[in-house]
C-alpha positions, 0 to 999 in steps of 0.5 A: 495521501502518499501519492501526491507525496510519491509523485513529488519524490520523483525517483525511480521505483527501486531508490524510491524502495530505499527511501521508503523502506529505510524511512518506515523503520526509523519511523517505528523505531522513533515511535516505539522509543517515544510512545511504546515506552510510555503508558499501558505499553511501557518498558516496551525494549524490556518486556514486550519484544523478545517473546517469539512465537508463530505470530512474530513469524506471521506479522514479519512475513506480512511486512515482507511480503507487502513490501515485495507485492507493492514495488514490484507491481508498481514497475509491472503495472506501468506496462498494462493498460489501467483499465487492466490493471487495477481491477487484477491488483485491487480486486485480487488483494480485496477478495483474498484479503477480505476472504482470509479475515473473515474465515478467522473472525468473521464480521459482526454483521455479515450480510451488511458487510458483504453490501459494504463489499459490494459497494467497495468493488463498484468504486473499483470498478468505476476507479478503473474505469476512469483511470482506462479512460483518462489513460497514464502517461509514463511521467505520471502517477495513477489517481489512486491507489489499491488495498495497501498502504504503499504504492499501487501504480507506474512509477514517476521516473527522474528525467536523467533515468535510462528508458525502462527495460520492457515487459510484454503484457502477458509477462507484466500481467503475471508479474502484477497478480503474483505480487497482488498475491504477496501484498493481499496478505499482510492483513490476514497475517496481521490478523492472525497474530493479533488473534494467537498472540500476545504481544502488544500492536508497539510489538507487533509494528516493530516486527511487521515493519523489521519484515518490510526492512529486511525485504529491502534487498530483494525488492531493490534487486527485482525492481531493478531487474525489472527495470533494466538495471543494476542495484548500484544504478539505482542506487546512484538515481537516489543520489542524484536527486534534489534535497527535496525530492527526497524530502518528499520520498521520506514523508512519504515513507514517514505517511506509510509507516504511520498508516500501517501502526494505526491499522494494527492499533486499530484492529485490536479493538474493531473487527479485522474484517470490518477494518480491512474493508475500511482501509481498502477504501483509501482511495478514496483520500488520495482522490479528494487530494488530487482534486484539491491540490493536484492536476491529474484532474486539470483537462480531463473530458468529462467521461473519466470525470464522471467515473471518478465522481462515481467511484467516489460516492461508493467509496463513501457509502461503503465507508459509511456501511462498514463503519456502522457495523465497527 
């Protein structure tokens, strides 16, 4: 659901990062203080938090890296054709994340998992073809996201924002690829922490979101620099947003935070390789939501509609195949 919330926020990427990451942290504190302090995971703040080991570092680093990868890629992808940007970002994360997870925990059924992975790759190809055929305007968010739960695609500039700094396509492609490497590490690092650590899902959630929050200063600096702004200018743009736009940014941060918690909780039961594969199909929900409530599909030619329709079919097939071995 984040693309719909993100598009209504209207903040440039540095300002959105400020809203998104801070809201993720507050949501985590509320969830850990309520649900995390009850039931089998009770006494969270007293018994589950202060024992640090390498799994703690891995979880924290996963949040730190994905916060950088998502938001930096969101800026860089605005200077790359969508038909190139989507395979580059999504394909890198899909291949690297799935491979590193598989090396750690394997798969309940390797041949079936590979079939699911193939279906997902085909869906990504059709999604890329659809975005390429549709084209992305400067004030428009791409219809669907990639492998992370936060932001993949062009940012939505407020009407009062100065024109962003121009990047050459080669530089933007390199930045996007490096960001994809960062973002694709969050799931394998979380898998390592689940496999080798003793922390509860709530504790891993705390360390993960804390890592994302610690990334905020460098994320703000880097995204603002790429756009040719200062951090102070980015903060001023957030203050200039209407209350309803800020509310949409807050809603996006809450949703993303719950999404990460759902993955960290679910991967303690479901094989992490399979869980990550299902997570990579989150673009399916974004497409369906945009069809139902958005306006990106209105007035589209038949060709991009066909590509998006085929992407939906292959995403559904991938989810069905991976769910059968979960």
